[in-house]
N, C-alpha and C positions, 0 to 999 in steps of 0.2 A: 865275231857274235859266234862264226861257224867253228872255230879254233875250239872257244867256250864249250860246247857243243859236245867236239870230242874229249873234253876233261868231263866234262859231266858223264858220261856214258862209263865213264870210270867205276864211277858209284855204284852202278847199278848190279842189286845184291845183296851192298851187304849199308842201305843207309837205312831200309825203312824203319817206323815207318814214316819215314822225309823223303821226301822227292831229290834227287840224284836232278845237283846244282851247277851249273860250272861257271867261272868271273875272272875276267881279264880288265884287265887294268895297266891302259895306255898311257903315257904322263901327255902333259901341252905339251913336247917333243914333238909325239910322235913316236916315243917308245912303249913297250913292251916292260913292263914294270912290276908286274904282281900278276900272277895265276895262282887261283884254287879253285878245287869243286871239293862236295860234299864225304869228310871223311869218314870213318867205318863207323855205324850208330849214331849218323847223325850228325855227330859233332865233331870238330867245327864247323861249318857254313862254309863254304865257301867263300863266300867274303869274304869273310874275318879271316881267311888263311890270304888270301888277293891281298886284304888290307897290309897280310901283316909281313908277307915280299914286296912291297913297293912304299913303306915307310912315308917317308916326307913326300916322297915325290909320286903320291897321287893330289898331291895339291895341284888343283886347277887340268885334271886330267880328264880320262873317262872313263867308267867305269862299266865291262859291258857283262850282264846277266841273264844268263838261260833263263828263269824268271822274276817275277819280284819279290822283289827284299824281303824279307820277313817285319810282320811291325809286333808281334807282340813280344812280350818277356815269356820265356821259359828256362831251361835251364843258362841262355847266355841272352845279355840286353837285343833289344833289335837290330837285325841289319843294317833296315832303311838308318838308323839313329848311326850308325858305325861308320857310316860313307859321307853323312853329311858333317859328321867331325873330321874326315881326313882330310877335306875340302876337296872332296874330287868338284869339277864346273859341272858335268852331266854324266849321268847314267840308262841308257839304251838297257831295256829289257824287253825279253824275248816278249814274253807271257806275266798276261794279269793271276797270280797263285790264287787257285781256287779254294783256300781254305777259307772257313768264314771267322777265320782269327783277322785277314791279310784281305784279304777280295778287295783290292783298288788305297788301303789303307799306305802301307811301304807308298807305293805313289806319294801321295797328299801329307807324308812326312818330309819327301825330298824334297817338294816342292815348297812344303813349309820351310824348308831349311833353305832355301834359295839354291839347289840344284835342278839344270831343266833335267826337264824325261821324254827321254822320245820309246814309244811304247811298238809292240808290233812285229820287231827284227826276227824272222827265218821260225812266226810263229809257227805255223805249224811242221818246223822238225822238230821244232821244242816241244808240241805237243807231248809227236808220237811218240821220243826217245819219253817222256813218263807221263807215261799212256793208263803205268798201273799206279798214281798214284790219282788221277787224275778220276779213273773207273770209282777209285778203293771212297772220295770225296762224294762223287757224286750219286754212284750207286751204288754204291755199299760193298762192293766185290771187289776185288781183284782183275787184273789182265789173268784171263788163261791161254796158256798154247798148250799145243798137242808136241811132241817131240817124241816124231817117228822111223825106223830104218827098215827098210823094206828092200824087194827083190826089185826088176825091173816090170813087172808086170802083178804088180801091189801088195804083196805078201809078206807079211811078217816074221811064218815059224811054214819048215816045209810040213808034210802032212803027216809028218812020224812029234810032228810039236817041237823037232828041233829050232833055233830060234840063234845057236851062238856060230858063230858069226856071221850072221848076212853082209855087213859094211866092216871097210878093213879099216887096219889101224889108226888110220890116219884120219877120218872120220869119227871113231869112237874116243879120237884124244881131244876132237873138235865137239863130239857130246862135253865132254865133263868139262870145256874152259864155258861150254854156254849153261852145265846149272851152275855154274857161278854168278851168273849172272839174272837169276835167280831168286825170291826170297826163302821157293820153299818148291818141293818136290816134292811131283801127288804119282800114286800108282793104288793098285786095287790087289786086295788080297791073292788071286788067283798071280801075277804076279810075280808076290812076293815067296807065295808057296811054289811055283815054279823052278826063278831063277835064282835065290836066297838073295838076293842085290845087297849092294851094300849102299846104294847111289850118291857117293860123296863126287867129289872131284878132287881126282886124284895125278894134278898135272904142279911137279915139284915147284911148288912156290906160292902153288892156291891152294891149297890142303887145309888154310883157314880158314874156305869162302864157300866152302862147303855149306849148304840150302837148307832149312829145315826140311827132313823127312817126314811124309806124312802116308797111313796108307789110310788106306779103307777095307773094314772087313764085320762083315755085316756079323758075323757070329760068334766074333772074338779067339779063330786061328790063328792069327799070327803065334808062329812055333817060338817061346824062350828057346831055344837053343838057334834061331834064324841069327846069322850077323846081322840084322837093325834091330833087336832086341840087350843082343852081346854088348852094343858100341851104345844105348840111351844114352846113360850116362856121357860120353864125348862130345856127340852129336844129337843136339833134342832129335825124339822123332813122335811124332805125335798119332795115336791111333783114334780114330770116328766112326764108331758104331751107335748101331740102333740101339746093340739086344742093353737088356738088365742085368748081365753076367754078370760074378766080379773075376776080376783079370789082376786078382789082388800078385799074383807071379811076376806077370809082367810092372807090373806100377809096381814096384820092390826097384825093378832093373833099371826103374827108372823113365819108365814108356811112361808118355800124359794117356788117361786116355777119357776123351767128347764121346758125349753122349749128345747123340741129333735127332731128328723125327728121321722115320721111314719113310720107303715109297716102294716101289714096284719089288715084289717077294723078298724085304723088307729087309733092301740096301737102305744105306746111308743117308740121304736126303743130299745127292748133288750142291743142288743150291743152298739147301742150311750149311755145308762145310763151307762152302766158299765167305756168304756171310760171318762164317765164325775166323776162317783166316782173316781174310782183311780188318774184322773187330777187332782180331788180335796184331793190327798192323802189318799182317803182309802186304805184298802191295801189288807183284809178279810170282801168278805160278806157274811153271812146270810139269805136265800128264805126260808119262812116261806108260803108260799103260796099265791094263790093256786095255781091249777091243771094246767089252762090253764097255768099259769106263767114260774111250770116247765118245761109241755111240752115245752113250746117255749125255756126255755134255754139248754133243749137234745137234742132239734133239730139242733138247734147251734152248738152245740158239746163245751157248753161254762158253762156246771156244771166238776167242779173237785174231792169233796167230795161229799155222801150221806150219813146221819145221820138217822137211822131206829129207831126209838119206835115201839116197838111191841106188842101188850094186847095178854090177851090171850084170845079173841073171840071174834063169827063168825058173819060179817052178812048178807056178803050172793047176792043173786041177789037185785038190782035194789040198791043195797049200789055204794059210788058215790068210781071213785078210785083217787090214790096222785096225778096220770100223768095224770088223761086223755086228748084225743087229740093228745096223742108220740103216734109214732107207728115206728117201725124199720123198716118193713115187711117179715121183717124175720131173722131167728136165726143169719143167718152167720153175718148181718148186724148190729142182735142189739150190743149196746154198753154193755161189759165185764166193769166187781168191781172186781175190788183188795179186800179184807177185813185186815182194817188195827187193829178190834180189835169192841170185845164180850163183854159186862158188864149189868148185871141184876142190879137193879131199883126197888123195891119191886116185884109185879108181875109182871113184863114188863123187856120184855129184847132191847136194844139197841145195833145195828149193826150197824158199820162208815165203809161205805165201799169208795177207791176213784177210780174214772176212769179209763182206760187204755186210753184212743181215741178213 
């Protein structure tokens, strides 16, 4: 099952609105005869890929799947039916699919077809892997992760506003890899005006894995000459605003303008933004700033993960905080985090945390 989970992780950032699933088929003799994971765009499914590899060797064997096989007809027939037809003797599923169209129905199809079913193997790991899919189904919003590059004393820019480059080339390269594992990347207009970012994945071989680019822009200030606007027809850009001003030039360049309600000082309602992204199929959202956006999400309790790249330098007084404007008020009210992983890239340290709520 853990091998199937590693396969499933390969699809993160490429399969929305579907979950990223892994499948391993073991023959009756104990040999791995088929492996698969959800392909780009959500099709084919993991089980289809694994069964295609296994062929007749699947008969009498065991299929290990990280999520309950689907039971509904979509662009392809149900995977539960395909597993029954393949002749596998047993299916081991990590977790039940929360989609109302499935939710136990896949297991019933398997059992009705004479296939033995085991559930709950590595269930916690499987739920964590597809946390964004679960949040979209259960809560109507995607998984939200903050990505922060800062100094050892917690600052993202010096007293003059300079932030390039706090972290090393190795850390920045890994940051691009992280982008490829998310469906959308979100920034505020302040970050765009200051840095003119491209927000793509620029790792050789993964250029096609660049996520949807999202800008929160209260007054439609996205410059037509910006890198985002100029490349909007190549890699989609969604601009969320509460303004009713015309933005025909941006629209003509391929930027999709999405209007939502306003909150504090006319800014787009971040809750409405996340809800709309989920409605459009996004399950995993990476937020790269700036500080006001980070603070807004933290104050609303809508941050699930924080990934902090920490460089070995001190910026000190006058420098810019990664969460300027956020304050919990007391130790008791401060959000608590659980360390998920710690890695080094060149001289820099990456610490990934889950927020406990």
